[in-house]
N, C-alpha and C positions, 0 to 999 in steps of 0.2 A: 365597694365596687372597685374604686381605686386601689386599694390595699390588694384586693385580688389580682388585678392587672398587673401591679408592680411584682407580687410575687409570681405569677405565672411568666413574666418578662425575666425574672430574675433566675427561675429553674431553666427556661429555655438556654439563657446565658451561660448559667453555670454546665448545662448539658454540652453546650458547643465547646465550651474550655476543656471540658474532660476529654471529649472525642478528640479535640486538637492535641491535647497533650499525649494521648494514646498513640495516634496516629504519627506523631513527631517522634516517638520511641522507636516505633516498628518499622519506620521507613526513614532511614538515616542517610545523610549526604554522603559518608564515607563509603558504603556499600553501593550506593547508585553510582558514585564516581569510580569504584572498581569495577563494575559490570561495563559500564560503558566505554572506559577506556580499554578494557579486553576485547571488546566487540568491534571497536574502530583502529586498534593496533595494527601497524604496517604488516605484522606476520599475519593478519587474516587476509590480505590481498584484495581488500574490498568487496570480499563476501561475493563474488560473481557466481551466478547461476552455472553449474557442472565443473566447478573449481575446487582445488584442494582447500581453498579458503573457506568455502561455504562448509565444507566437510568439517572443518576445524570448529567454525563456529557453531555448529549444530551439535557438536560433540560438547563443547562448552555449555550450551543453553540446557542441554539434557542434565548435566551433572548439577547444574544450578537447580533444575527443577527436583532432581532426586534427593539433593540435599535438603531441600525446602520440605519434602515429604509429600510431595505430589504422587499420584498413582497415572500410570499410562491409561489411555482410552481404552473403552472395552474394545475387545477383538485385536488389540495392538499388544505385540509382545514386549515393545519397550516405549520410549517416548518419541520415537520417530514414527512419523506416520508417512510412509513411502510409497511412491506410485512412478510410473514411467510415463515420458511423453516423446513425442518424435521431433527431432530436431533437424531442420533442413539450413544447412550452411551454405551460402553463395559462394562459389568458386569463380566465376566470370559471367559479366553481363555485356553482351555486344549488340548494339542497336544502330540500325540506319534508317533515316527519315529522308523520304524523297532521294535515295540513292547516296546519300551523304552520311559517312560514319560519325556517331556523337562521341565525344569525349567519355570513357569510362566514368570521370569524376561528375559527370552530368546526367547519369543513369542510374536507376535503381529498381530491382524487381522485388517482388513479394509473390512467393509460390512455395508449395509444399516439395516440388520436384522439379528436375530438369524439364524444360519444354522449348520449343521452337515456333515462331510465327514467322509467316510469309504472307502478308496481306490475308491472315486467318479470317474466315467468316465467323461471326459472332463475337468480334472483338469492339467495345465500344472505344471511341474515339472523343476524348473529353478535352476541351480546351479551358484551363484555369486562368483567367483574364485578371488583369490588375483590379483590385476592389471586390474579388470573388472571396468566399470563406474557404481559403484552401484547406486549412484545418478541418474542416467539416466534410469537405469533398473527399480529402484523403480518407478521413476516418471511415466514412459510409462505405468507401469501397475496399478497404481495407478489412472490414467486419463482413464483407460480404463473399460470396462464391462466384463472383463474376470474372470476366476478362475484359480488362480495360486498360488503354494506354492514355494516360493522362500527360497533356501538354502541358507544362509549368511555366508561366512567364517569369522572367528573370528577376522581376520585382519581389519575389518570393524566394530568393537566392539563399539568404540566412536561414529560413525555415527548412528550405529543402536540405541543405547541408546538415541540419541539425538532426532531421528524421533519417538521413543517409546514415550519418554515424551512430544514432541511437539504433538502428535495424541493421548494423553491419554483421552482427552474429546470425542474421537469418531469421528464420520463422520456427514457432515452436507450436505444436499441437498435441491433442490427447491422443487421438486414435489416427484417422485418415486425415492427411494434410487437406482433401477437399480440393474442389476444382478451381479456388482461387487463383487467377494468374493476373496480377496487376504491376503494371510497369509505367515508371515516372520519368518524364525527361524534361530536364531544364533547358530552356532556351525561348527564342522567338522565331516561330514558324509560319509559313503561309499555309494554305490548304495542303494537307497530308494527303498525298495520293498514292504513296507507297511506303511501307515500312517492313522491316524484319527485326525479329528479335532473337537472340541464340543466349539462353540462359542454362547454366550449368551448376548443379548443386550436388552436395553430398549429403545424403539422408541417413541418420541414426537414430537408435531407441537409447534414450538417456535416462538415467535415475534422477530423480527429486525426492525431497522430504521436508514435510512441515516438523516441527517439533512441538509435541503438546502432551499437556497433563492436566490432571483434574482432581478437585476435591469433591467426594460426593455429598451430596444435599442431605441435611439430617431429617427434614420432613417433608420436603417436595424435591426428592432425588430424580423425579422423571422431567423435572423444568431446569431448563440449562440458562446459564448466564456467562457469555463469553468475553474474555479479555484478550484483544489479539494486537500484533504489530508485525511487520515484515521485517525478515533478519538478513536478507539479500541485499545487495547494491550492484554497482555497475563493474566493479573488479578492477582491473588493470585497463586503462584507458589509452587512447593514443590521441595525439594531437599536439597543440603546441605547449600544452602543460609540462610535456616531457623535456621540453628545451629550458625548463626551470629547474629540471632535475628531480621531477615527481610525475610519476604515471599510475600511483594508487588512488582510487577514489575510495576513500574510506568510509564514507557514508555514515559519519559521527552522528549527525541529526537525522537523516534519511536512510534508514530508520533505526539505527543502534538506540536511538534515544526511546523510539516507542518499545523496542524490545526489551530494554532495560526496565521501562515502566512495567510490561508484563510479568517478568521476573520479580520485581519488588512487590508488586501487587500479589502474586501469588504466595510469596513469603508472608505478606501481611495477612491475609486472609487465613493461611493454613495455621498462623500463630493464634488467631481469634478463634479459629475451629468451631464457629457458631452459625455458618451459613446454612440456611434452610434450603435453597435451590442448589443443584449442582453446579459448580464453577468450571468452566474449562479455559485455560489458559494456553494460548498458541501464537507460535512464531511461525508465520508464513513464508514459504520459499517463493521465488520466480516472481513477486510483484511486477518487479522493473521489466520484465520480458512478457507482460501478458497477465499477471494474476493468476495463474496456473495453482499456486498453491491454496488461496482461498476458495477457488473454484473446486478443486479437489475435495477439498475439507467440507464443503457445503453439501456434497453428495453424501457423506458419512454422518451428517447429524440431522435430525428431524426439525425443519424449521420451525413446524406449528408447534414443537414443544420448546422452542428457543424464544426465551422472554425478551432478551435484549443482548447487543453486542455492543461493546467499547473498544472500537477499534483506534488505536492510538499512534499518530504518525506526525511526527518531526514537532518535537516539544522543546527543542533546545536552545530556542531564543524568546526573548519576551514578545508578546502579541502587539498588534497595532493598537490594542486597547488599553496596553501599559502592564506595570505589575501585577501580580496575582489575576492573570485572568487569561482566557483560552477560548476557542470558538467551536462551534459544533456544526459539522456539516448536516444540510438537510434539517434544521432546527425546526422548521415549520410543518415537517412531515408526520411529525409525531409530538406527544408531550414529554417526550425522552428528557430533552433540555430543560424543561420547567421542573420535573421531578429531582433533577440532578440540583437545579439551583434552590429548592426547597430544602434539600438536605444540608445545604451549606449556608443556611440561615445563621446568623451569628459570627460568620467568618468573612474574611476579607476579600476572598475569591469569588469571581464571577465569570460565568459561562455566558458568550454571546453567539448569536446567529453568525453564520458563515459571512465575512464581508467581502467574499471574493465569488459572487454567484456567476460571473462570466466566465470561471474557470472550470465550473460543472465539477467542484470537487467531490460531491456525494457520490458519483459513479465513477469516480477515478482511483478510489483505494479499494482496499481489501474489503470493506464492508459492501461493497456494490451488490456481490451475489445473494448474499442472504436478504439484503434490503429488496432485491427484485424478488424474492420469494416471501415476503411479507412481514419479515423481521424487523423491530425496531433497531436497525443497525447503524450506527452513526461513526462517524471518525472525529475524533478529538485532537486538535492542532493548536499551534501557537505561531506557525510559521508565516511570515508575511512574504508568501510566495511571489507576489509581483514586484518584490524589489531584493529578494534573497540573492546575493552575489555569490553563494556558494553553493547554492543548488546545483547538484550533478556536476559538481566540479571536483578535481583533486583536493581543493582547499576546505572541503567539508570534513574538518578534523576535529579532534577533542578540544584542542586549544581555542576553536571558535566557538564554543558552547558556553552558555550561562548555565552552570549546573544547579545553581539556586533556583532557576526557572524551572529546571526539569524535576527537582524535589518538590517543589512547591506545587506543580500540576499533578505529580503523581499521588500526593496527598490529598488533593482536593477530588481526583477521581476515587480514591479510597472513600473519602468520606461522603461524596455525594452518590456513591452506588449503594450505600448501606441499605435503603429499604427496598431497593429491588432485589438484593442479595438475600436479605431476611423475607422475602415474599411478601412484604406489606405493600407494594407497590409493583404495577405491570404496565409498562408503557405501551400506549395505543398503537395498534399494528399499521404498518405501511401497506397501502394498496400494492398487491401481487402484479408483476410485469413480467408474467410467465412467458408472454410473446414479444418481448422487448430485445431488440438486437443490438 
């Protein structure tokens, strides 16, 4: 019996070593470095939505997919999955409270089109007091179709300013901007007896495009496994960083690192050419302005035939768990993580549950739409998001990345996904949240 156990252990170890050698040859550091440097270069201009930079990035990703031997998705003429959205860009926001004009720096409106309030009926007046959960209150109203005036206490000044800067581009929607008219004003106010708002916006129909390719499954072509990351970022930003001579938010970690992983995994699986299930590799657009790329994609793929989704977001630095580790959002919502870890037996790499539950990361990335539809769709990351000083700044550049960490994580995803790709494992489904807002 002991000899049998020793032999079994030997063959498991030997298989693990063989797989590791194979993946090390097919996913190499030089190619990973080349791709991520290209995507995060200054000439990509931060890959902002609706910019020449994101057009350039999409062209580069499509060429990589073509060179790897991928095919466009069914019904698509090429690797671009194109669609249109409505962008509403703010021109001016003028607010008075109790007859006094509010400094424009302390007011922001969220709406699909121009509007005017003058003690308008149906507007909810909400006071955000010290100690309140400002982010949740704002999020609830932002996602609604309500009319609301939020009076935000000055204790939330820093958060207010970050929200104002992040949404300076305005709002984006698929079809009708809807009835939402939300105005936030920063200050300390007594009872509001009178208010006026004059909001002017420019409304345009704008193009967006995911970049997607596939490898058809050999024996289970009707079942899909998705590998994804978002290739957009913030573009050219305004603020204090310009004074330091830099205004390009390169987005090297967020999420050129994840997009690079998607490209590297596409090459890996095409070279193996033994996938039972159909593999879809997609670089999503417009994650930073509302996840529109992944939302559109989810309408074009059957969630009931989608077995798993590996969404890869920010793997450019070691995780809080140290070398050879990453975390999986929503780890306890399916056995996705357990399957991945089983496939890594005999290696040094380990996947951990998300250590930042308070950040609600499971529903903050491109996995969220398909997860709500029941797909075991999880995000894999290594970012210490609570202390990452480069996150959403112009300093998120290639020079700040740990390329060895990126390569190790990509290789771990390749090895850990093998039984799902081979149709030997199917992660348990996530309960559908079709009515979730």
